[in-house]
N, C-alpha and C positions, 0 to 999 in steps of 0.2 A: 504494500500500500504506500501511497505517497500523498503529499499535500502541496499546493501551490499558493504562494502568497507574494504579491508584488513582483511577479515574474521569476521568483525563485522556486524551483521544484526540489523537494527533498523527500527522502523516504522515511517512513515511520519504522523505527527499529524496535520499539516496544509500545504496544497499544493497550488500551483499556486498563490502565493502572487506577485502581479505585482510590478515591480520596473522600473525605467526609462530606464535601460539598460538590462533588463532580467526578469527572473522569479525566485522566491525564494521558496524553500520547507523547512519547519521547521521539523527537525528530533529530536528524543528523546535522542540519544547518539552520541558521537564523533566517526566518522568512523576511522578505523585503516588504516595503511599504506598498500597499495596494495603490494602483494607479488607474484601474479600470473598474467600472461597476459590474455587478453580476450580469446585468443585461448585456453589456458590451462583450463580456466573455462568452455568454451564450450565443450571441449573434455571430461572433468570429470563430468559434471553435467548431470545426467540421464534425467532430464526433457527437455534438450536441444539437445538431440541426433539427431533428424531429422534435425535441423538447422545445427549442426556440420557436418553431412553427406553431406548435400547440399552445404555447404560452401567448403567442401573438393572437391566436383565436380567442383565448380567454380574455385578453384585454378588450377585444371587440365586443365581448359578451358581458362586460361590466363586472368581472370577477377576477381576482388575482391580477389586477392591473400592473403590468411590469414597469410602467413608468412611475408608479407610486411605490410599489413594493420593493423592486430591485434597485434600490438607491444606496449610496454609501452611508447615509444617515441611519439606515435600518440595521438592527442587530439580530441576525438569525443565521441558522445553518440550513442550507439547501442541498439535499441529496438529489442531484440531477440525473435522471435516467439517460444513459447514452443511447445512440442510435441502435447499437447492438442489443441493449436491454429491451428496447421497444420491439425489435425484430424477433428476438428469441422468446419473449414472455407474453406478448400480446398478439393474438391472431390478427392477420391483416384486415379481415372484415371488421373486427371490433375497433382496431386502430383507425380505420377509415371513418367509421361512424363517430368516434370520439372527436375526430378532426373535421367533421363536415359542417360544423356550426350549429347543428340542431341538438347535439348531445353534450353541451358544454358543462352541464351539472356533473355528469360522470367524469369528465376530464378534470373538473375542479376538485372533485373528491380525491382523485388519484394524486394530484399535486399537493393538496393540503396535507396528505399523509407523508409528503417528502420535505416538509418545511417545519423547522422547530423555531418558533419565535423566541426572541430574548436570549439567544445563545450564540 
């Protein structure tokens, strides 16, 4: 596993170390200062294009507005499904329905399970 922060990619060499008030992951390098919003990262990362397209549809349906939620001022953790995750775990017909603009509540439900506010 690895993390990226401010353009610095580093591997996690020990994960899930329990603390009294949270979980600690030991990393091999100091992360850089972020210079892109999550929205910019989603837009520019080729492995996340399915999630980017689906989040764009949610914005149009007044839920999980990326222009409001995915900003540097927000404090949250977002577990973003990759293109491969969508392809392997979600049937193409279901993926198409969730992205057709008529089933945005189902898509919203999926993404809300991938965001942890305040962390």
